[in-house]
N, CA, C and O atoms as CSV, one atom per row, in Angstrom:
chain,resi,resn,atom,element,x,y,z
A,1,MET,N,N,94.936,44.181,104.048
A,1,MET,CA,C,92.949,44.257,103.952
A,1,MET,C,C,92.563,45.541,103.438
A,1,MET,O,O,91.363,45.681,103.205
A,2,TYR,N,N,93.474,46.687,103.172
A,2,TYR,CA,C,93.203,47.237,102.026
A,2,TYR,C,C,92.943,47.317,100.682
A,2,TYR,O,O,92.195,48.040,100.023
A,3,VAL,N,N,94.006,46.085,100.293
A,3,VAL,CA,C,93.399,45.570,98.942
A,3,VAL,C,C,92.900,44.901,98.507
A,3,VAL,O,O,92.827,44.790,97.283
A,4,GLU,N,N,92.068,43.809,99.740
A,4,GLU,CA,C,90.609,43.169,99.044
A,4,GLU,C,C,89.736,44.335,98.731
A,4,GLU,O,O,89.391,44.551,97.569
A,5,ILE,N,N,89.216,45.400,100.125
A,5,ILE,CA,C,88.357,46.499,99.565
A,5,ILE,C,C,88.412,47.527,98.341
A,5,ILE,O,O,87.501,48.123,97.767
A,6,ILE,N,N,89.753,47.529,98.145
A,6,ILE,CA,C,89.954,47.963,97.012
A,6,ILE,C,C,89.526,47.417,95.482
A,6,ILE,O,O,88.980,47.937,94.509
A,7,ILE,N,N,90.025,46.193,95.770
A,7,ILE,CA,C,89.511,44.932,94.162
A,7,ILE,C,C,88.251,45.030,94.176
A,7,ILE,O,O,87.639,45.406,93.176
A,8,GLY,N,N,87.490,44.620,95.615
A,8,GLY,CA,C,86.302,44.629,95.644
A,8,GLY,C,C,85.161,45.869,94.857
A,8,GLY,O,O,84.230,45.720,94.065
A,9,ILE,N,N,85.696,46.956,95.439
A,9,ILE,CA,C,85.261,47.979,94.531
A,9,ILE,C,C,85.321,48.125,92.982
A,9,ILE,O,O,84.447,48.460,92.183
A,10,ILE,N,N,86.348,47.844,92.842
A,10,ILE,CA,C,86.842,47.725,91.644
A,10,ILE,C,C,85.853,46.704,90.719
A,10,ILE,O,O,85.498,47.035,89.588
A,11,LEU,N,N,85.459,45.443,91.332
A,11,LEU,CA,C,84.816,44.211,90.958
A,11,LEU,C,C,83.217,45.003,90.961
A,11,LEU,O,O,82.448,45.011,90.000
A,12,ILE,N,N,83.039,45.464,91.927
A,12,ILE,CA,C,81.437,46.030,91.901
A,12,ILE,C,C,80.890,46.937,90.883
A,12,ILE,O,O,79.911,46.953,90.137
A,13,TYR,N,N,82.154,47.874,91.205
A,13,TYR,CA,C,81.963,49.345,89.734
A,13,TYR,C,C,82.001,48.163,88.364
A,13,TYR,O,O,80.995,48.091,87.657
A,14,VAL,N,N,82.945,47.466,88.126
A,14,VAL,CA,C,82.829,46.637,86.783
A,14,VAL,C,C,81.663,45.987,86.571
A,14,VAL,O,O,81.243,45.896,85.417
A,15,ALA,N,N,81.086,45.535,87.444
A,15,ALA,CA,C,79.892,44.819,87.099
A,15,ALA,C,C,78.442,45.356,87.093
A,15,ALA,O,O,77.384,44.789,86.818
A,16,LEU,N,N,78.707,46.595,87.472
A,16,LEU,CA,C,77.430,47.039,87.346
A,16,LEU,C,C,77.855,48.009,85.994
A,16,LEU,O,O,76.898,48.663,85.580
A,17,ARG,N,N,78.332,48.082,85.714
A,17,ARG,CA,C,79.315,49.330,84.182
A,17,ARG,C,C,78.625,47.598,83.129
A,17,ARG,O,O,77.743,47.621,82.270
A,18,ALA,N,N,79.149,46.744,83.456
A,18,ALA,CA,C,78.568,45.303,82.735
A,18,ALA,C,C,77.388,44.991,82.429
A,18,ALA,O,O,77.021,44.308,81.473
A,19,LEU,N,N,76.554,45.653,83.507
A,19,LEU,CA,C,75.154,45.250,83.517
A,19,LEU,C,C,74.230,46.314,82.820
A,19,LEU,O,O,73.146,46.025,82.314
A,20,ILE,N,N,74.886,47.831,82.855
A,20,ILE,CA,C,74.453,49.151,82.082
A,20,ILE,C,C,74.452,49.116,80.968
A,20,ILE,O,O,73.441,49.339,80.303
A,21,THR,N,N,75.721,48.791,80.421
A,21,THR,CA,C,76.287,49.313,78.926
A,21,THR,C,C,75.618,48.292,77.618
A,21,THR,O,O,75.204,47.138,77.722
A,22,GLU,N,N,75.670,49.023,76.587
A,22,GLU,CA,C,74.752,48.148,75.791
A,22,GLU,C,C,75.495,47.606,74.754
A,22,GLU,O,O,75.016,46.855,73.903
A,23,ASN,N,N,76.981,48.066,74.812
A,23,ASN,CA,C,77.723,48.216,73.694
A,23,ASN,C,C,78.311,46.260,74.138
A,23,ASN,O,O,78.580,45.824,75.257
A,24,ARG,N,N,78.330,45.682,73.121
A,24,ARG,CA,C,78.616,44.192,73.354
A,24,ARG,C,C,80.256,44.098,73.849
A,24,ARG,O,O,80.797,43.571,74.821
A,25,VAL,N,N,80.675,44.742,72.887
A,25,VAL,CA,C,82.490,44.521,73.454
A,25,VAL,C,C,82.954,44.670,74.715
A,25,VAL,O,O,83.697,44.039,75.466
A,26,SER,N,N,82.165,45.919,74.764
A,26,SER,CA,C,82.110,46.589,76.164
A,26,SER,C,C,82.305,45.714,77.411
A,26,SER,O,O,83.093,45.815,78.352
A,27,LYS,N,N,81.119,44.618,77.059
A,27,LYS,CA,C,80.711,44.007,77.848
A,27,LYS,C,C,81.596,42.997,78.415
A,27,LYS,O,O,82.037,42.747,79.537
A,28,LEU,N,N,81.735,42.339,76.846
A,28,LEU,CA,C,82.694,41.358,77.195
A,28,LEU,C,C,83.987,41.482,77.898
A,28,LEU,O,O,84.355,40.587,78.659
A,29,LEU,N,N,84.916,42.865,77.625
A,29,LEU,CA,C,85.649,43.168,78.018
A,29,LEU,C,C,85.534,43.076,79.518
A,29,LEU,O,O,86.401,42.502,80.177
A,30,TYR,N,N,84.383,43.685,80.111
A,30,TYR,CA,C,83.832,43.983,81.688
A,30,TYR,C,C,83.831,42.426,82.296
A,30,TYR,O,O,83.971,42.106,83.477
A,31,LEU,N,N,83.647,41.619,81.225
A,31,LEU,CA,C,83.138,40.204,81.996
A,31,LEU,C,C,84.480,39.642,82.225
A,31,LEU,O,O,84.800,38.839,83.102
A,32,ASN,N,N,85.299,40.232,81.217
A,32,ASN,CA,C,86.794,39.536,81.289
A,32,ASN,C,C,87.619,39.821,82.730
A,32,ASN,O,O,88.272,39.001,83.376
A,33,VAL,N,N,87.374,41.292,83.039
A,33,VAL,CA,C,87.788,41.532,84.203
A,33,VAL,C,C,87.232,41.388,85.671
A,33,VAL,O,O,87.733,41.624,86.770
A,34,ILE,N,N,85.886,40.865,85.229
A,34,ILE,CA,C,85.404,40.113,86.721
A,34,ILE,C,C,86.066,38.812,86.681
A,34,ILE,O,O,86.414,38.301,87.745
A,35,GLY,N,N,86.280,38.219,85.563
A,35,GLY,CA,C,86.457,36.561,85.778
A,35,GLY,C,C,88.254,36.539,86.012
A,35,GLY,O,O,88.720,35.410,85.867
A,36,PHE,N,N,89.094,37.434,86.287
A,36,PHE,CA,C,90.305,37.543,86.439
A,36,PHE,C,C,90.382,38.126,88.073
A,36,PHE,O,O,91.234,37.690,88.846
A,37,GLY,N,N,89.514,39.025,88.426
A,37,GLY,CA,C,89.494,39.477,89.766
A,37,GLY,C,C,88.511,38.649,91.210
A,37,GLY,O,O,88.569,38.894,92.415
A,38,VAL,N,N,87.876,37.885,90.639
A,38,VAL,CA,C,87.846,37.093,91.426
A,38,VAL,C,C,88.205,35.889,92.501
A,38,VAL,O,O,88.075,35.600,93.690
A,39,PRO,N,N,88.780,35.355,91.178
A,39,PRO,CA,C,90.265,34.345,92.078
A,39,PRO,C,C,90.719,35.210,92.695
A,39,PRO,O,O,90.532,34.957,93.885
A,40,VAL,N,N,91.410,36.449,92.522
A,40,VAL,CA,C,92.243,37.318,93.505
A,40,VAL,C,C,91.344,37.359,94.895
A,40,VAL,O,O,91.718,37.064,96.030
A,41,LEU,N,N,90.406,37.690,94.579
A,41,LEU,CA,C,89.689,37.836,95.774
A,41,LEU,C,C,89.707,36.588,96.779
A,41,LEU,O,O,90.140,36.776,97.916
A,42,ILE,N,N,89.193,35.159,96.351
A,42,ILE,CA,C,89.487,34.275,96.785
A,42,ILE,C,C,90.998,34.204,97.335
A,42,ILE,O,O,91.485,34.740,98.330
A,43,ALA,N,N,91.260,33.829,96.901
A,43,ALA,CA,C,92.881,34.048,97.375
A,43,ALA,C,C,93.663,35.072,98.719
A,43,ALA,O,O,94.396,34.699,99.635
A,44,LEU,N,N,93.184,36.376,98.397
A,44,LEU,CA,C,93.327,37.046,99.438
A,44,LEU,C,C,92.539,37.262,100.382
A,44,LEU,O,O,92.913,38.041,101.258
A,45,VAL,N,N,91.293,36.672,100.475
A,45,VAL,CA,C,90.597,36.938,101.401
A,45,VAL,C,C,90.155,35.012,102.360
A,45,VAL,O,O,89.492,35.025,103.396
A,46,ILE,N,N,90.433,34.265,102.028
A,46,ILE,CA,C,90.833,33.066,102.569
A,46,ILE,C,C,91.077,32.466,102.153
A,46,ILE,O,O,90.669,31.888,101.145
A,47,LYS,N,N,92.657,32.266,103.427
A,47,LYS,CA,C,93.988,32.106,103.231
A,47,LYS,C,C,94.186,30.894,103.880
A,47,LYS,O,O,94.835,30.762,104.918
A,48,THR,N,N,93.481,29.780,103.108
A,48,THR,CA,C,93.716,28.638,103.283
A,48,THR,C,C,94.338,27.679,102.199
A,48,THR,O,O,94.163,28.234,101.114
A,49,PRO,N,N,95.029,26.403,102.014
A,49,PRO,CA,C,95.721,26.088,100.936
A,49,PRO,C,C,94.833,25.616,99.853
A,49,PRO,O,O,95.094,25.516,98.654
A,50,PHE,N,N,93.249,25.222,100.763
A,50,PHE,CA,C,92.355,25.097,99.758
A,50,PHE,C,C,92.123,25.908,98.616
A,50,PHE,O,O,91.999,25.567,97.440
A,51,ALA,N,N,92.073,27.294,99.260
A,51,ALA,CA,C,91.365,28.217,98.874
A,51,ALA,C,C,92.432,28.818,97.591
A,51,ALA,O,O,91.989,29.586,96.737
A,52,PHE,N,N,93.775,28.389,97.593
A,52,PHE,CA,C,94.651,28.822,96.530
A,52,PHE,C,C,94.297,28.172,95.643
A,52,PHE,O,O,94.327,28.638,94.504
A,53,VAL,N,N,93.742,26.582,95.954
A,53,VAL,CA,C,93.659,25.404,94.911
A,53,VAL,C,C,92.198,26.465,94.059
A,53,VAL,O,O,92.142,26.866,92.897
A,54,VAL,N,N,91.322,26.621,95.049
A,54,VAL,CA,C,89.936,27.074,94.219
A,54,VAL,C,C,90.760,27.846,93.403
A,54,VAL,O,O,91.149,27.313,92.364
A,55,ALA,N,N,91.267,29.496,93.756
A,55,ALA,CA,C,91.786,30.007,93.270
A,55,ALA,C,C,92.502,30.052,91.611
A,55,ALA,O,O,91.982,30.636,90.661
A,56,ALA,N,N,93.469,29.482,91.578
A,56,ALA,CA,C,93.756,28.973,90.973
A,56,ALA,C,C,92.945,28.151,89.720
A,56,ALA,O,O,93.169,28.494,88.560
A,57,ALA,N,N,92.218,27.308,89.946
A,57,ALA,CA,C,91.220,26.975,89.149
A,57,ALA,C,C,90.206,27.566,88.433
A,57,ALA,O,O,89.530,27.175,87.481
A,58,PHE,N,N,90.239,28.926,89.290
A,58,PHE,CA,C,89.223,29.762,88.467
A,58,PHE,C,C,89.814,30.746,88.207
A,58,PHE,O,O,89.122,31.738,87.982
A,59,PHE,N,N,91.197,30.874,88.136
A,59,PHE,CA,C,91.770,31.704,87.090
A,59,PHE,C,C,91.855,30.999,86.065
A,59,PHE,O,O,91.362,31.521,85.065
A,60,ILE,N,N,92.536,29.465,85.862
A,60,ILE,CA,C,92.668,28.830,84.690
A,60,ILE,C,C,91.509,28.928,84.007
A,60,ILE,O,O,91.579,29.514,82.927
A,61,CYS,N,N,90.165,28.392,84.446
A,61,CYS,CA,C,89.044,28.652,83.657
A,61,CYS,C,C,88.620,30.219,83.281
A,61,CYS,O,O,87.935,30.494,82.296
A,62,SER,N,N,89.127,31.183,84.202
A,62,SER,CA,C,88.945,32.633,83.226
A,62,SER,C,C,90.078,32.869,82.505
A,62,SER,O,O,90.001,33.927,81.881
A,63,THR,N,N,91.078,32.290,82.362
A,63,THR,CA,C,91.874,32.277,81.064
A,63,THR,C,C,91.107,31.924,80.163
A,63,THR,O,O,90.666,32.788,79.405
A,64,ILE,N,N,90.695,30.394,79.982
A,64,ILE,CA,C,90.111,29.869,78.978
A,64,ILE,C,C,88.597,30.777,78.369
A,64,ILE,O,O,88.248,30.797,77.188
A,65,SER,N,N,88.062,31.290,79.217
A,65,SER,CA,C,87.067,32.544,79.029
A,65,SER,C,C,87.697,33.559,78.448
A,65,SER,O,O,87.154,34.045,77.456
A,66,ALA,N,N,88.523,33.921,78.748
A,66,ALA,CA,C,89.197,35.270,78.213
A,66,ALA,C,C,89.542,35.053,76.797
A,66,ALA,O,O,89.303,35.942,75.979
A,67,ASN,N,N,90.172,33.758,76.386
A,67,ASN,CA,C,90.274,33.221,75.143
A,67,ASN,C,C,88.895,33.448,74.362
A,67,ASN,O,O,88.811,34.051,73.292
A,68,ALA,N,N,87.758,32.837,75.107
A,68,ALA,CA,C,86.624,32.607,73.929
A,68,ALA,C,C,86.188,34.231,74.292
A,68,ALA,O,O,85.232,34.527,73.574
A,69,ILE,N,N,86.455,34.997,74.886
A,69,ILE,CA,C,86.295,36.458,74.619
A,69,ILE,C,C,87.042,37.286,73.452
A,69,ILE,O,O,86.485,37.977,72.599
A,70,ALA,N,N,88.021,37.127,73.560
A,70,ALA,CA,C,89.302,37.415,71.975
A,70,ALA,C,C,88.585,37.030,71.164
A,70,ALA,O,O,88.251,37.878,70.336
A,71,THR,N,N,88.049,35.716,71.010
A,71,THR,CA,C,87.798,35.041,69.698
A,71,THR,C,C,86.345,35.578,69.071
A,71,THR,O,O,85.983,35.426,67.904
A,72,SER,N,N,85.650,36.204,70.071
A,72,SER,CA,C,84.314,36.474,69.853
A,72,SER,C,C,84.608,37.907,69.354
A,72,SER,O,O,84.112,38.345,68.317
A,73,LEU,N,N,85.351,38.536,70.061
A,73,LEU,CA,C,85.587,39.759,69.499
A,73,LEU,C,C,86.357,40.010,67.959
A,73,LEU,O,O,86.267,40.923,67.138
A,74,ASP,N,N,87.005,38.971,67.991
A,74,ASP,CA,C,87.756,39.093,66.716
A,74,ASP,C,C,86.627,38.669,65.460
A,74,ASP,O,O,86.820,39.328,64.438
A,75,LYS,N,N,85.349,37.562,65.361
A,75,LYS,CA,C,84.654,37.444,65.241
A,75,LYS,C,C,83.521,38.765,64.787
A,75,LYS,O,O,82.872,38.723,63.742
A,76,LEU,N,N,83.457,39.671,65.578
A,76,LEU,CA,C,82.581,40.815,65.623
A,76,LEU,C,C,83.494,41.986,64.388
A,76,LEU,O,O,82.843,42.859,63.815
A,77,ASP,N,N,84.167,41.914,64.275
A,77,ASP,CA,C,84.913,42.607,63.484
A,77,ASP,C,C,84.907,42.199,62.113
A,77,ASP,O,O,85.151,42.998,61.209
A,78,ASP,N,N,84.549,40.583,61.846
A,78,ASP,CA,C,84.573,40.067,60.453
A,78,ASP,C,C,82.835,40.151,60.086
A,78,ASP,O,O,82.282,39.624,59.121
A,79,GLU,N,N,82.056,41.156,61.404
A,79,GLU,CA,C,80.310,40.915,61.316
A,79,GLU,C,C,80.348,41.773,60.261
A,79,GLU,O,O,81.161,42.663,60.011
A,80,ILE,N,N,78.825,41.202,59.329
A,80,ILE,CA,C,78.515,42.463,58.293
A,80,ILE,C,C,77.428,42.650,58.759
A,80,ILE,O,O,76.685,41.748,59.146
A,81,ILE,N,N,77.165,43.920,58.791
A,81,ILE,CA,C,75.707,44.620,59.715
A,81,ILE,C,C,75.084,45.109,58.276
A,81,ILE,O,O,75.650,45.817,57.443
A,82,LEU,N,N,73.713,44.519,58.203
A,82,LEU,CA,C,72.819,44.833,57.121
A,82,LEU,C,C,71.878,45.819,57.550
A,82,LEU,O,O,71.461,45.752,58.707
A,83,ASP,N,N,71.361,47.003,56.552
A,83,ASP,CA,C,70.553,47.877,57.474
A,83,ASP,C,C,69.550,48.029,56.249
A,83,ASP,O,O,68.536,48.717,56.364
C-alpha cells in the first residue's frame, strides 16, 4: 500500500513539474516518467488479470512514446537557432 502512495506522489510531483517548466527537453523527460509510472500504478492498485493486460498495453505504448521522445531530443541537438 505504501508503494502505491509513494509512486502516486512522485507522479503528481512530476506532472506539476511538467506543467510548470518552460524547458522543452525537461518537459519531454517528465512526460516519459509519467508514461512509465501510470502502468505501474494500474498494475499495483487493480489486482485483476485484466488490469495486468491493461498495464502491459500501457507500458508498451509508453515505451513507443519514449522512443519518440528520444528521437525528438536527438533532433533538438541538430536544431539551428537564428537570433
